LUMMARRO-662103 format. One record per residue (C-alpha): residue number from 1; residue in three letters; y, x, z. Coordinates in Angstrom, 1 decimal. Example, Ala and Ser with C-alpha at 12.3 -4.5 7.8 and 13.67 -1.06 7.14 Angstrom:
REM LUMMARRO-662103
dovo:vose:y:x:z
1:ALA:-4.5:12.3:7.8
2:SER:-1.1:13.7:7.1
REM end
This chain:
REM LUMMARRO-662103
dovo:vose:y:x:z
1:UNK:25.4:-7.3:19.2
2:UNK:27.0:-10.9:20.6
3:UNK:24.2:-12.8:19.4
4:UNK:21.6:-10.5:18.4
5:UNK:21.2:-9.5:22.4
6:UNK:20.4:-13.2:23.0
7:UNK:17.7:-13.5:20.2
8:UNK:14.2:-13.0:21.7
9:UNK:12.2:-15.6:19.9
10:UNK:13.2:-18.4:17.1
11:UNK:13.7:-20.7:20.0
12:UNK:16.9:-18.6:20.7
13:UNK:17.9:-18.8:17.0
14:UNK:18.0:-22.2:16.8
15:UNK:20.5:-22.3:19.6
16:UNK:22.9:-20.8:17.3
17:UNK:25.1:-23.2:15.0
18:UNK:24.7:-22.4:11.5
19:UNK:28.3:-21.1:11.5
20:UNK:27.3:-18.5:13.4
21:UNK:24.3:-17.2:11.5
22:UNK:26.4:-14.9:9.4
23:UNK:27.5:-13.0:11.9
24:UNK:23.9:-12.9:13.1
25:UNK:22.7:-11.3:9.5
26:UNK:25.7:-8.6:9.6
27:UNK:24.1:-7.9:13.3
28:UNK:20.9:-7.5:12.1
29:UNK:21.7:-5.2:9.1
30:UNK:23.8:-3.2:11.3
31:UNK:20.8:-3.1:13.8
32:UNK:18.0:-2.4:11.2
33:UNK:20.2:0.7:9.6
34:UNK:21.0:2.3:13.1
35:UNK:17.1:2.6:14.2
36:UNK:15.9:3.7:10.7
37:UNK:18.7:6.4:10.3
38:UNK:16.6:7.7:13.6
39:UNK:13.3:6.4:12.9
40:UNK:12.4:6.3:9.6
41:UNK:10.9:3.1:7.7
42:UNK:11.1:0.8:4.9
43:UNK:14.8:-0.1:4.9
44:UNK:15.6:-1.4:1.4
45:UNK:13.7:-4.6:1.0
46:UNK:14.6:-5.9:4.8
47:UNK:18.2:-5.3:4.4
48:UNK:17.7:-7.6:1.2
49:UNK:15.7:-10.4:3.3
50:UNK:17.7:-10.7:6.4
51:UNK:19.1:-14.2:5.6
52:UNK:15.8:-15.2:4.2
53:UNK:14.2:-14.0:7.5
54:UNK:16.9:-16.0:9.7
55:UNK:17.1:-19.4:7.4
56:UNK:13.4:-19.5:7.5
57:UNK:12.9:-19.1:11.3
58:UNK:15.8:-21.1:11.9
59:UNK:14.7:-24.0:9.6
60:UNK:10.6:-23.9:10.4
61:UNK:9.0:-24.5:14.0
62:UNK:7.6:-21.1:13.9
63:UNK:4.9:-20.0:15.4
64:UNK:3.6:-24.1:14.6
65:UNK:4.6:-23.2:10.9
66:UNK:3.2:-20.3:9.6
67:UNK:4.8:-17.8:7.6
68:UNK:3.1:-15.1:5.5
69:UNK:4.9:-12.3:4.0
70:UNK:3.9:-10.1:1.3
71:UNK:3.0:-6.8:1.9
72:UNK:5.9:-6.4:5.1
73:UNK:8.3:-3.9:3.5
74:UNK:10.8:-7.2:4.0
75:UNK:9.7:-8.3:7.6
76:UNK:12.0:-5.9:10.0
77:UNK:14.6:-9.1:10.9
78:UNK:11.3:-11.0:11.0
79:UNK:10.0:-8.8:13.6
80:UNK:13.3:-8.0:15.6
81:UNK:13.9:-12.0:15.6
82:UNK:10.5:-12.5:16.8
83:UNK:10.7:-11.0:20.1
84:UNK:10.5:-7.3:19.0
85:UNK:14.0:-6.4:19.4
86:UNK:13.6:-3.5:22.2
87:UNK:10.4:-2.5:20.7
88:UNK:11.8:-2.0:17.2
89:UNK:12.6:1.6:18.0
90:UNK:9.0:2.2:18.4
91:UNK:8.2:1.0:14.7
92:UNK:5.9:3.1:13.0
93:UNK:5.4:5.0:15.8
94:UNK:2.2:6.6:17.9
95:UNK:1.5:3.8:19.9
96:UNK:4.3:1.6:18.8
97:UNK:4.6:-1.5:16.8
98:UNK:3.3:-1.5:13.2
99:UNK:5.6:-1.4:10.3
100:UNK:4.2:-4.3:9.0
101:UNK:3.3:-8.0:10.2
102:UNK:0.1:-7.7:12.5
103:UNK:-1.7:-10.5:13.8
104:UNK:-2.8:-8.9:16.9
105:UNK:0.6:-7.4:17.7
106:UNK:2.3:-11.5:17.6
107:UNK:1.5:-15.2:17.4
108:UNK:4.4:-15.4:14.8
109:UNK:2.6:-13.0:12.3
110:UNK:0.4:-15.6:10.7
111:UNK:-1.3:-12.9:8.5
112:UNK:-1.8:-9.0:8.7
113:UNK:-0.5:-7.1:5.8
114:UNK:-0.1:-4.2:4.0
115:UNK:-0.7:-4.3:0.5
116:UNK:0.6:-6.5:-2.1
117:UNK:-0.2:-10.2:-3.5
118:UNK:-2.0:-11.2:-0.9
119:UNK:0.4:-13.6:0.8
120:UNK:-0.4:-17.2:-1.7
121:UNK:-4.1:-16.6:-1.3
122:UNK:-4.1:-16.0:2.7
123:UNK:-1.4:-19.2:2.9
124:UNK:-3.7:-21.8:1.0
125:UNK:-6.4:-20.6:3.6
126:UNK:-4.2:-21.3:6.5
127:UNK:-2.8:-24.3:4.7
128:UNK:-6.3:-25.6:4.1
129:UNK:-7.6:-24.7:7.5
130:UNK:-5.1:-26.4:9.2
131:UNK:-5.7:-29.3:7.3
132:UNK:-9.3:-29.5:8.0
133:UNK:-8.3:-29.1:11.9
134:UNK:-5.9:-32.0:11.7
135:UNK:-2.7:-29.3:12.4
136:UNK:0.4:-30.5:11.0
137:UNK:2.1:-27.4:10.5
138:UNK:3.7:-26.1:7.4
139:UNK:3.0:-22.8:5.5
140:UNK:5.5:-20.5:3.9
141:UNK:4.2:-17.5:1.6
142:UNK:7.3:-15.1:0.9
143:UNK:6.4:-12.6:-2.0
144:UNK:8.4:-10.0:-3.9
145:UNK:8.9:-10.3:-7.6
146:UNK:7.1:-6.7:-7.5
147:UNK:4.0:-8.6:-6.1
148:UNK:3.7:-10.9:-8.8
149:UNK:2.0:-8.2:-11.2
150:UNK:-0.9:-8.1:-9.1
151:UNK:-3.6:-10.6:-10.3
152:UNK:-4.6:-11.8:-7.0
153:UNK:-1.4:-13.8:-6.6
154:UNK:-2.1:-15.8:-9.7
155:UNK:-5.7:-16.2:-8.3
156:UNK:-4.2:-17.9:-5.0
157:UNK:-1.4:-19.6:-7.4
158:UNK:-3.8:-21.3:-9.6
159:UNK:-6.3:-22.6:-6.9
160:UNK:-3.4:-23.8:-4.8
161:UNK:-2.0:-25.9:-7.4
162:UNK:-5.3:-27.3:-8.4
163:UNK:-6.1:-28.3:-4.5
164:UNK:-2.5:-29.3:-4.5
165:UNK:-2.1:-28.1:-0.8
166:UNK:1.4:-28.3:0.8
167:UNK:2.7:-24.9:1.0
168:UNK:5.8:-23.1:-0.1
169:UNK:6.1:-20.1:-1.9
170:UNK:9.5:-17.8:-1.6
171:UNK:9.6:-15.5:-4.7
172:UNK:12.0:-13.0:-3.7
173:UNK:13.2:-11.8:-6.7
174:UNK:16.0:-8.3:-6.1
175:UNK:15.4:-7.0:-9.8
176:UNK:18.0:-9.1:-11.3
177:UNK:21.4:-10.6:-10.3
178:UNK:22.5:-13.7:-10.4
179:UNK:24.1:-14.7:-13.7
180:UNK:27.3:-16.4:-13.2
181:UNK:27.1:-18.3:-16.3
182:UNK:24.3:-20.2:-15.4
183:UNK:24.3:-20.2:-11.8
184:UNK:26.2:-23.4:-11.2
185:UNK:23.9:-25.5:-13.7
186:UNK:21.0:-24.0:-11.9
187:UNK:22.6:-24.9:-8.0
188:UNK:23.4:-28.6:-9.3
189:UNK:19.9:-29.2:-10.8
190:UNK:18.3:-27.4:-7.3
191:UNK:20.6:-30.0:-5.5
192:UNK:19.2:-33.1:-7.1
193:UNK:16.0:-31.2:-7.4
194:UNK:15.4:-31.1:-3.6
195:UNK:17.6:-34.1:-2.4
196:UNK:15.6:-36.4:-0.1
197:UNK:17.1:-39.5:-2.1
198:UNK:15.7:-37.9:-5.2
199:UNK:12.3:-37.4:-3.9
200:UNK:12.2:-40.7:-2.4
201:UNK:13.1:-42.3:-5.8
202:UNK:10.5:-40.3:-7.7
203:UNK:7.7:-41.0:-5.9
204:UNK:8.3:-44.5:-6.1
205:UNK:8.9:-44.2:-9.6
206:UNK:5.3:-42.6:-10.2
207:UNK:3.8:-44.9:-7.7
208:UNK:5.1:-48.1:-9.9
209:UNK:4.5:-46.1:-13.1
210:UNK:0.6:-45.3:-12.0
211:UNK:-1.7:-43.1:-13.5
212:UNK:-1.9:-44.4:-17.0
213:UNK:-0.2:-43.3:-20.3
214:UNK:3.3:-44.0:-19.6
215:UNK:3.3:-41.7:-16.7
216:UNK:2.0:-38.9:-18.5
217:UNK:4.6:-39.3:-21.4
218:UNK:7.1:-39.0:-18.9
219:UNK:5.7:-36.2:-17.1
220:UNK:5.8:-34.4:-20.5
221:UNK:9.1:-35.1:-21.3
222:UNK:10.4:-34.0:-17.7
223:UNK:8.3:-31.2:-17.8
224:UNK:9.6:-30.1:-21.2
225:UNK:13.2:-30.6:-20.6
226:UNK:12.7:-28.6:-17.1
227:UNK:11.4:-26.0:-18.9
228:UNK:14.2:-25.6:-21.4
229:UNK:16.7:-25.5:-18.5
230:UNK:14.5:-23.8:-16.1
231:UNK:12.6:-20.9:-18.7
232:UNK:11.5:-19.2:-15.3
233:UNK:10.1:-21.5:-14.0
234:UNK:7.8:-22.4:-16.6
235:UNK:4.6:-20.5:-15.4
236:UNK:4.7:-22.1:-12.1
237:UNK:5.1:-25.4:-13.4
238:UNK:2.4:-24.9:-15.5
239:UNK:0.2:-23.5:-12.8
240:UNK:0.9:-26.9:-10.8
241:UNK:3.7:-25.9:-8.5
242:UNK:6.8:-27.6:-8.2
243:UNK:9.8:-24.7:-9.4
244:UNK:12.6:-24.9:-7.7
245:UNK:15.9:-21.9:-8.4
246:UNK:17.3:-19.9:-8.8
247:UNK:19.4:-19.7:-5.6
248:UNK:21.3:-16.9:-3.7
249:UNK:18.6:-15.4:-1.5
250:UNK:21.7:-13.6:0.4
251:UNK:23.9:-16.8:1.3
252:UNK:22.7:-18.4:4.5
253:UNK:24.1:-21.7:3.9
254:UNK:22.2:-22.3:0.9
255:UNK:19.2:-21.2:1.8
256:UNK:19.2:-23.5:5.1
257:UNK:20.4:-26.2:2.7
258:UNK:17.3:-25.9:0.2
259:UNK:14.9:-25.0:3.2
260:UNK:15.8:-28.1:5.2
261:UNK:15.2:-30.2:2.0
262:UNK:12.0:-28.4:0.6
263:UNK:10.6:-28.6:4.2
264:UNK:9.9:-32.5:3.9
265:UNK:8.6:-32.0:0.1
266:UNK:5.1:-32.6:-0.2
267:UNK:2.5:-30.2:-2.5
268:UNK:2.5:-26.9:-3.9
269:UNK:6.4:-25.5:-4.5
270:UNK:8.0:-22.4:-5.4
271:UNK:11.8:-21.7:-4.5
272:UNK:13.0:-18.7:-6.8
273:UNK:15.9:-16.8:-4.8
274:UNK:17.5:-13.7:-6.1
275:UNK:18.3:-11.1:-3.5
276:UNK:19.9:-7.6:-3.3
277:UNK:17.9:-5.1:-2.3
278:UNK:19.4:-2.7:0.1
279:UNK:22.1:-5.5:0.7
280:UNK:25.1:-4.6:3.0
281:UNK:24.5:-0.7:3.0
282:UNK:26.2:0.8:0.0
283:UNK:23.7:4.1:-0.5
284:UNK:20.9:1.8:-0.5
285:UNK:22.4:-0.8:-2.8
286:UNK:23.3:2.1:-5.3
287:UNK:20.0:3.6:-5.0
288:UNK:17.2:1.3:-4.3
289:UNK:14.2:3.6:-5.3
290:UNK:15.2:6.0:-2.8
291:UNK:16.3:3.8:-0.1
292:UNK:13.0:2.2:-0.3
293:UNK:12.0:4.5:2.8
294:UNK:14.5:7.1:2.8
295:UNK:13.7:8.9:6.0
296:UNK:16.3:9.7:8.3
297:UNK:19.9:9.7:7.6
298:UNK:23.5:9.8:8.7
299:UNK:24.2:6.1:8.9
300:UNK:27.5:6.5:9.0
301:UNK:27.7:9.0:5.5
302:UNK:24.4:7.6:4.0
303:UNK:23.5:11.2:3.4
304:UNK:19.9:11.4:3.4
305:UNK:18.4:14.3:5.9
306:UNK:16.7:17.2:4.1
307:UNK:12.7:18.7:5.2
308:UNK:14.1:22.1:4.8
309:UNK:10.6:23.0:3.3
310:UNK:10.2:25.4:0.2
311:UNK:6.4:24.3:0.1
312:UNK:5.6:22.1:-2.6
313:UNK:4.2:18.6:-1.9
314:UNK:0.6:17.6:-3.4
315:UNK:2.3:14.9:-5.5
316:UNK:4.6:17.2:-7.2
317:UNK:1.7:19.5:-8.0
318:UNK:-0.1:16.4:-9.8
319:UNK:2.8:15.5:-11.7
320:UNK:4.1:18.9:-13.2
321:UNK:0.5:20.0:-13.8
322:UNK:-0.2:16.6:-16.0
323:UNK:3.1:17.5:-17.6
324:UNK:1.1:20.8:-18.7
325:UNK:-1.9:19.5:-19.1
326:UNK:-0.6:16.9:-21.5
327:UNK:1.4:19.3:-23.6
328:UNK:-1.9:21.3:-24.1
329:UNK:-4.0:18.7:-24.6
330:UNK:-3.2:15.7:-26.5
331:UNK:-5.5:13.3:-25.7
332:UNK:-4.1:13.2:-21.9
333:UNK:-2.5:10.2:-20.9
334:UNK:-1.3:9.2:-17.5
335:UNK:-1.6:5.6:-16.1
336:UNK:-0.2:4.2:-12.4
337:UNK:0.0:1.3:-11.0
338:UNK:3.6:0.9:-10.0
339:UNK:3.9:4.3:-8.2
340:UNK:5.3:6.4:-10.8
341:UNK:7.9:8.5:-8.1
342:UNK:5.3:8.1:-4.9
343:UNK:3.0:10.1:-7.4
344:UNK:5.2:11.9:-9.3
345:UNK:4.4:10.6:-12.5
346:UNK:7.7:10.2:-13.1
347:UNK:8.2:14.0:-14.2
348:UNK:5.5:13.0:-17.3
349:UNK:7.5:9.9:-18.3
350:UNK:10.8:11.4:-18.0
351:UNK:9.7:14.1:-20.7
352:UNK:6.7:12.6:-22.7
353:UNK:7.4:8.7:-22.0
354:UNK:4.9:8.3:-24.7
355:UNK:1.9:9.5:-22.6
356:UNK:2.1:7.9:-19.4
357:UNK:2.0:4.2:-18.6
358:UNK:3.6:2.3:-15.1
359:UNK:1.2:-1.0:-15.4
360:UNK:2.6:-2.7:-12.1
361:UNK:1.0:-3.5:-9.1
362:UNK:-2.6:-4.2:-10.5
363:UNK:-5.1:-1.4:-9.7
364:UNK:-7.9:-3.5:-11.3
365:UNK:-6.4:-3.2:-14.4
366:UNK:-4.9:0.7:-14.4
367:UNK:-8.7:1.3:-14.0
368:UNK:-10.0:-1.0:-16.9
369:UNK:-7.1:0.1:-19.1
370:UNK:-8.2:3.5:-18.5
371:UNK:-12.0:2.7:-19.2
372:UNK:-10.8:0.8:-22.4
373:UNK:-8.7:3.6:-23.4
374:UNK:-11.6:6.2:-23.1
375:UNK:-13.5:4.5:-25.4
376:UNK:-11.5:5.8:-28.0
377:UNK:-11.2:9.5:-26.9
378:UNK:-8.6:9.2:-24.9
379:UNK:-8.6:11.2:-21.3
380:UNK:-6.6:9.3:-19.1
381:UNK:-5.4:10.6:-16.1
382:UNK:-5.0:7.7:-13.7
383:UNK:-3.5:7.8:-10.3
384:UNK:-3.8:5.4:-7.7
385:UNK:-3.2:5.7:-3.7
386:UNK:-6.4:6.4:-2.1
387:UNK:-5.9:2.9:0.3
388:UNK:-5.4:1.0:-3.3
389:UNK:-8.6:2.2:-5.0
390:UNK:-10.3:-0.1:-2.5
391:UNK:-9.0:-3.4:-4.2
392:UNK:-10.5:-2.0:-8.0
393:UNK:-14.0:-0.9:-6.5
394:UNK:-15.6:-3.0:-9.0
395:UNK:-13.7:-1.9:-12.1
396:UNK:-14.8:1.7:-11.2
397:UNK:-18.4:1.1:-10.9
398:UNK:-18.6:-1.8:-13.8
399:UNK:-16.1:-0.6:-16.5
400:UNK:-16.0:3.1:-15.6
401:UNK:-19.3:4.6:-13.8
402:UNK:-22.1:2.7:-15.3
403:UNK:-20.9:2.9:-18.9
404:UNK:-20.3:6.5:-18.5
405:UNK:-16.8:6.7:-19.7
406:UNK:-14.7:9.8:-19.0
407:UNK:-11.8:9.0:-16.8
408:UNK:-10.1:11.3:-14.0
409:UNK:-9.0:9.2:-10.7
410:UNK:-6.0:11.3:-8.8
411:UNK:-6.2:9.4:-5.4
412:UNK:-3.0:10.8:-3.7
413:UNK:-2.6:10.1:0.3
414:UNK:-6.3:10.7:0.7
415:UNK:-6.9:10.9:4.6
416:UNK:-4.7:9.9:7.2
417:UNK:-1.2:9.1:6.0
418:UNK:0.8:8.5:9.4
419:UNK:3.4:6.3:10.2
420:UNK:2.0:3.4:7.7
421:UNK:-1.0:3.2:9.8
422:UNK:-4.2:1.4:9.2
423:UNK:-3.9:-0.5:5.8
424:UNK:-2.9:2.5:4.4
425:UNK:-4.9:5.5:5.7
426:UNK:-7.0:6.9:2.8
427:UNK:-10.0:7.1:5.0
428:UNK:-12.9:5.2:3.0
429:UNK:-12.8:6.8:-0.8
430:UNK:-15.4:9.4:-0.3
431:UNK:-17.8:7.0:1.6
432:UNK:-17.2:3.9:-0.9
433:UNK:-17.7:6.1:-4.2
434:UNK:-20.3:8.6:-3.0
435:UNK:-23.3:6.3:-3.7
436:UNK:-22.1:5.4:-7.3
437:UNK:-24.2:7.1:-10.1
438:UNK:-22.0:9.2:-13.0
439:UNK:-19.2:10.2:-10.7
440:UNK:-17.8:13.4:-9.6
441:UNK:-16.3:13.8:-6.5
442:UNK:-14.0:16.8:-5.4
443:UNK:-11.4:17.4:-2.9
444:UNK:-8.8:20.6:-2.9
445:UNK:-8.4:22.7:0.2
446:UNK:-4.6:23.3:-1.1
447:UNK:-2.1:22.9:-3.9
448:UNK:-3.6:26.0:-6.3
449:UNK:-7.1:24.2:-5.6
450:UNK:-5.8:21.1:-6.9
451:UNK:-4.0:22.5:-10.0
452:UNK:-7.6:23.8:-10.8
453:UNK:-9.3:20.8:-10.3
454:UNK:-6.8:18.9:-12.6
455:UNK:-7.2:21.3:-15.1
456:UNK:-11.4:21.5:-14.9
457:UNK:-11.7:17.9:-15.1
458:UNK:-10.8:17.7:-18.8
459:UNK:-13.9:19.7:-19.9
460:UNK:-17.2:18.6:-21.2
461:UNK:-19.6:19.3:-17.8
462:UNK:-17.7:16.9:-16.2
463:UNK:-17.6:13.6:-16.3
464:UNK:-15.6:10.6:-14.8
465:UNK:-14.3:12.9:-11.8
466:UNK:-12.2:11.5:-9.0
467:UNK:-9.7:14.0:-7.5
468:UNK:-8.2:13.1:-3.3
469:UNK:-5.7:14.9:-1.7
470:UNK:-3.2:14.2:0.9
471:UNK:0.3:13.2:1.4
472:UNK:2.8:15.5:2.1
473:UNK:3.7:19.1:1.7
474:UNK:0.8:21.4:0.8
475:UNK:-0.2:25.0:2.4
476:UNK:1.8:27.0:1.0
477:UNK:-0.6:28.1:-1.8
478:UNK:0.9:30.2:-5.2
479:UNK:-0.1:27.4:-7.2
480:UNK:2.1:28.3:-10.5
481:UNK:0.2:31.0:-11.3
482:UNK:-2.6:30.5:-14.7
483:UNK:-4.8:27.8:-14.5
484:UNK:-8.5:29.0:-13.2
485:UNK:-11.6:26.8:-14.4
486:UNK:-13.8:25.8:-11.5
487:UNK:-17.3:26.2:-11.8
488:UNK:-18.6:22.3:-11.8
489:UNK:-20.7:21.4:-8.4
490:UNK:-19.8:24.7:-7.1
491:UNK:-18.9:25.6:-2.9
492:UNK:-17.0:28.3:-1.9
493:UNK:-17.6:30.7:1.0
494:UNK:-14.8:31.6:3.1
495:UNK:-16.1:33.6:5.5
496:UNK:-19.7:34.8:6.7
497:UNK:-21.0:34.7:9.9
498:UNK:-24.1:33.5:12.5
499:UNK:-25.5:31.0:14.4
500:UNK:-22.9:28.3:13.8
501:UNK:-21.2:27.1:10.2
502:UNK:-18.3:25.2:9.5
503:UNK:-18.7:23.0:6.5
504:UNK:-15.5:21.6:5.4
505:UNK:-14.1:19.4:2.5
506:UNK:-10.5:19.2:1.5
507:UNK:-7.4:20.1:2.9
508:UNK:-9.1:19.8:6.5
509:UNK:-10.6:23.4:5.7
510:UNK:-7.1:25.0:6.7
511:UNK:-7.4:23.8:10.2
512:UNK:-11.0:25.0:9.8
513:UNK:-10.3:28.2:9.0
514:UNK:-7.7:28.8:11.6
515:UNK:-9.9:27.3:14.2
516:UNK:-12.6:29.8:12.7
517:UNK:-10.3:32.7:13.3
518:UNK:-9.6:31.4:16.9
519:UNK:-13.4:31.3:18.1
520:UNK:-13.8:35.0:16.7
521:UNK:-11.0:36.3:19.0
522:UNK:-13.3:34.6:21.9
523:UNK:-16.4:36.4:20.4
524:UNK:-17.9:33.0:18.7
525:UNK:-19.2:33.6:15.0
526:UNK:-18.7:31.1:12.4
527:UNK:-19.8:30.7:8.8
528:UNK:-17.1:28.5:7.0
529:UNK:-17.9:27.2:3.5
530:UNK:-15.0:25.1:1.5
531:UNK:-17.5:22.2:0.0
532:UNK:-14.9:21.6:-3.1
533:UNK:-17.7:19.0:-4.5
534:UNK:-19.2:16.1:-2.4
535:UNK:-20.6:14.6:-5.6
536:UNK:-22.5:16.7:-6.5
537:UNK:-22.7:18.3:-3.1
538:UNK:-24.0:22.4:-3.5
539:UNK:-27.1:22.3:-2.7
540:UNK:-27.9:26.1:-2.9
541:UNK:-25.1:26.5:-0.5
542:UNK:-26.9:24.3:2.0
543:UNK:-29.5:26.1:1.7
544:UNK:-28.1:29.1:2.3
545:UNK:-26.2:27.8:5.5
546:UNK:-29.4:26.1:6.9
547:UNK:-31.6:29.1:6.5
548:UNK:-28.9:31.6:8.5
549:UNK:-27.2:29.0:10.9
550:UNK:-28.9:26.1:13.3
551:UNK:-25.7:24.2:14.3
552:UNK:-23.5:22.8:11.2
553:UNK:-19.9:21.5:11.8
554:UNK:-18.7:19.3:9.1
555:UNK:-14.8:18.8:8.6
556:UNK:-13.2:16.2:6.4
557:UNK:-10.4:13.9:6.4
558:UNK:-12.0:10.9:5.7
559:UNK:-14.6:8.8:7.3
560:UNK:-17.8:10.6:9.0
561:UNK:-19.5:7.7:8.0
562:UNK:-21.0:7.7:4.6
563:UNK:-18.7:10.9:4.1
564:UNK:-19.8:14.8:4.0
565:UNK:-21.2:14.5:7.6
566:UNK:-23.5:11.9:6.1
567:UNK:-24.2:14.2:3.0
568:UNK:-25.2:17.2:5.1
569:UNK:-27.2:15.2:7.7
570:UNK:-29.3:13.3:4.7
571:UNK:-30.1:16.8:3.6
572:UNK:-31.0:18.5:6.8
573:UNK:-33.3:15.2:7.6
574:UNK:-34.9:15.9:4.4
575:UNK:-35.2:19.7:4.1
576:UNK:-34.6:21.6:8.0
577:UNK:-34.6:18.7:10.4
578:UNK:-34.4:21.4:13.3
579:UNK:-30.8:21.8:12.4
580:UNK:-28.2:20.0:14.4
581:UNK:-25.3:18.8:12.3
582:UNK:-21.5:17.4:14.3
583:UNK:-19.4:15.8:12.4
584:UNK:-15.6:15.7:12.8
585:UNK:-13.3:13.5:10.8
586:UNK:-12.1:9.9:11.4
587:UNK:-14.3:7.8:13.3
588:UNK:-15.6:4.4:12.6
589:UNK:-12.7:2.6:13.7
590:UNK:-9.3:2.0:12.3
591:UNK:-6.8:4.5:13.1
592:UNK:-3.5:2.8:14.0
593:UNK:0.5:4.5:13.2
594:UNK:1.6:7.9:14.1
595:UNK:2.5:11.0:12.9
596:UNK:-0.6:12.6:10.7
597:UNK:-0.7:15.7:13.6
598:UNK:-1.1:13.2:16.4
599:UNK:-3.5:11.1:14.7
600:UNK:-5.6:14.4:13.7
601:UNK:-5.2:15.1:17.0
602:UNK:-6.6:11.4:18.2
603:UNK:-9.4:12.1:15.9
604:UNK:-10.4:15.0:17.0
605:UNK:-10.2:17.8:13.7
606:UNK:-6.7:19.1:14.0
607:UNK:-7.0:22.8:15.0
608:UNK:-7.3:22.5:18.9
609:UNK:-10.0:20.1:18.3
610:UNK:-12.0:21.9:15.6
611:UNK:-12.2:24.7:18.3
612:UNK:-13.3:22.6:21.0
613:UNK:-16.0:21.4:18.9
614:UNK:-17.0:25.1:18.2
615:UNK:-16.8:26.3:21.6
616:UNK:-19.1:23.5:22.2
617:UNK:-21.7:23.6:19.8
618:UNK:-21.8:27.6:20.9
619:UNK:-22.6:26.6:24.2
620:UNK:-24.9:24.1:24.0
621:UNK:-26.9:26.8:21.5
622:UNK:-27.3:29.3:24.4
REM end
């Protein structure tokens, strides 16, 4: 790594000549591939954005100039050249660096990200704040074409255009290739429109013409002509942005020239670049979906390492079950906001394409679209990752619950998700929605429960229903047997006992069951209930528990604040105040990245943590 080894900051980067940057980009790609082959991460988008990251930091005076990356999947090169090269081997690891830009991690991370479509709004806020404080730095937002399916991007763009703020939005488009038939014309127009001489003349002409009718006529003519030549820029121009593009975003020299010219142009600007996801690594270029986040792999051959597990993933149980239910019930359809592969809705899409909809990165729309369908007797199974449903909270309340419409929300990635960290842990869903009327909320303990809950939710005694389940592999139950209808609102007792009761919700119950067995071997009797439902909670089960046990331990893979612990405490306070309740789950703080096992141990509700709590409670109650 003749150049990369010297780069400890963008200041070191700027000491290189423009001719040396191509070699640096190659070294960055080699470094990212090498590290990610052993320490998995989001590799495809970052490989495509290497030249972009280098060019931005070469042209702009970071960190005085502010760069906001949307989502952050494309920001690995940015992290490496901003002082985190040596720590990149800890990327996404427990106590290591975050997989996403994070303000507390580096002064070069102008804004923390993880979810999509936030960059333009954040960049506008930064730009306006700098203007108010009299700071002279520039602001750049880098957003992918996928993130432009999110409505927040357009809200920010609309406001930025109206305020005429001095920001640059770089649209990193990696879905299509540059058309060679029009590429030369685009580049020719780009060279003219970004030329400093052109813009000096342009500004003088506007100042001479003034603000009267002649200027409006000329502006209209220029806009209509440019729109005809640059069709993809019409929308952005209409929102007050000057559109530049398209250019080859993997051509470092073209990026340098373009960004240098754009840096001196005032006002809201959008540069449309075309990049190739997975650029420079053939396996990643050929299968861009898989290589978005491929896991570990052999960097020489590109062969991915399998898990070797014969246990099903929860997402596949959902996907296969949805297909079966849709075949039996013509009212059922599937809806996902841009995660068909991630949630396994691609299974029904391949077999029954007319019965499933990918609506793009638009969680709010997914929910209200589902609500509209429900008014016509359609039964939508709307699959949204738990941490992403936060973005549609009002829609669930206003459009579904208030109108008592029947939608089945399947919240994948419920609980701690591991290496993606604080922005992606699905730990707030139960606390958020438990207070909302007309909702049913339940969580399966294993794969069979998930299948049966998906089946049961279609019946009339269930209203709008939230089924939340975790990422990854199940407990190994035989879920391919016949459907079993789950009685609405009923918990189930898994183990009888005296003195201490374990009340669990979801897959955390499996660790509790193991801990109860361990406690029994120590002579500690423990009752165990799988609550299944948190809304409505089974009051008869709680009455049974509080009549026989004076100590309750709740266990949940989510926030204890507002979750099962809070629900049980509310019941105890109103009915049996002499009972003591201990809550195990995610504490009232944000949990960083690590393996799920490491994070559950940190929070104290893995098998060992639950056993420790049982022993402590038993000692206390003597």
